N, C-alpha and C positions, 0 to 999 in steps of 0.2 A: 300195984295194979293201976292205981289212978294215973301214975306217970306213963305207963304203957298206953292207957286209953288216950291220954292227951297227945302222946307222940303219934299214935295211929290216926286219930281224927285230923288234927292240924289242917293242912292244905287240902286233904281229901274231902272236906266238907263242901268245897266248891263244886264237887261232882254230884252231890246228893240231890235227888229229885227225878222228875220225869222229863225226858228229852225226845223230840222228834228227830229222825235221822234221815239224811239225804246222802246218797252215795253216787258218785259219778265214776264210771269205770271206762278208762280209755283202752285202747286206741280206737281210731275210727270214730263213727258217731257215738258219743258217750251213751252208755246205758244208764238210765237213772233208776235207782233203787231207793225205796222209802221204807221206813220202819219206826219202831219205838224202842227206847232204851230207858231203863230205870236203875238208879243207884240208890241203895238203902243200907243202913247200918244193921249188922247182925250182932247180937249179944252186947247191946249198949256200947257200940263203938269198937269192938275188938277186931272186926273184919268188915270190909265194905263189899257188898254183893252187887254185881252188875248183871242185869238180865236184858236180853234184847230179842225182839221179834222182827223179822224182815219180810216185807211183802213182795218177795220174788222167789220163784221156785229154786233157783240155783244158788241163792245166798242162805247160809245157815242161821237158824235161831241158836241162842246159846246162853250160857251163864259163866261168869267169872267170879272168883273170890280173890280179893286184894287184901294183903296184910303186910305188916312191917317186916322188913328184912334185917335192918341194922339200925342202931341208934342215930346214924347220920342222916336219917330221913329217906333212906332207900326203901323200896317196896318190892314185893313179888306178886305177880298176878298168875293165878291158876285158871286156865281157860278150858272150857268144854263146850262143844257144839253138837247140833242135831245130826251131823254126819258121823259122829263117833270120834271126832278129832279131839285130842287133849294136848295142851302145850303149856309150858311155863315161861313167862316173860319176866325180865327185870323191868322195873318201873321207877320213874321219878316224876314228881310234880313240884316244880319250883318256879317262883317268879312268873306264874301264869303260863308256864310251858309244861305240857304233859308229854312224857316220852315212854314208850314201851320198846323193848328189843329182845331178840333171841338169836343166838348163833347156833346153827344146827347144820351138820354136813348135808349139802345138797339143797337146803332151803332155809336161809336166814331171813329174818324180817325185822323191820323197825317202823315205828310210828312216831310222828311228831305233830303236836297240835298246840294251838294257842287258845287260852281261855279268855273270852271277852265278856262284855255285858250281855248275859243271857245266851251266849253262843260259844261253841267250841268248833274251831276250824282246823282241820288237819289232813294228813295224808299218810298212807302206808306205802312202804317200799319193800322190795324183795330182791334176793340175791341167791344165785345157785352156787356161787363160789366164795361168798363172804367178802369179796372185794369190789365187784362190779354191781352197782345197784340200779334198779329201774323202778319207776313209779308204778305201783300196783293199782291204787285208786285213791280218790279224794273223798273226804267225808266231812259233813257238817252236822253238828247237833245243835238244835235250838230248844231252849228251855220251854217246857209247857207250863203255862200259868195254872196255878191251883184254883179251880173254879170256886171252891169253898171259901176262898179268901175274898172273892169279888163281891 
């Protein structure tokens, strides 16, 4: 069990904490959407819980559960949002690059982000045929400092 916990936590620890969220949705004049996201461990490191709230009527709030998929460091994210949508994404987090992807007939998605000093900068892409990809939106997460530590 200790080996499983160590494998699960590893690089995912970089995500733990509270983050502010800014989303820019193209095309045309970008629509800016703001929100908050929190990552926290469940059951002493067995699974990572991601919760988000968005300050825009057309963007969903939601929760995801991230857990190990294979001993090679792969993960799986189970996604649920306020629209009643649920999805399963494959996930990796290696060398400061966070990726999510899913292939589904008619609507495939992928996410790529870079983790930096107190920030995560990335973008989502979508595809209706699994071959031609278009930018869906850009997203930036900024770590919220814990006021209790100040």
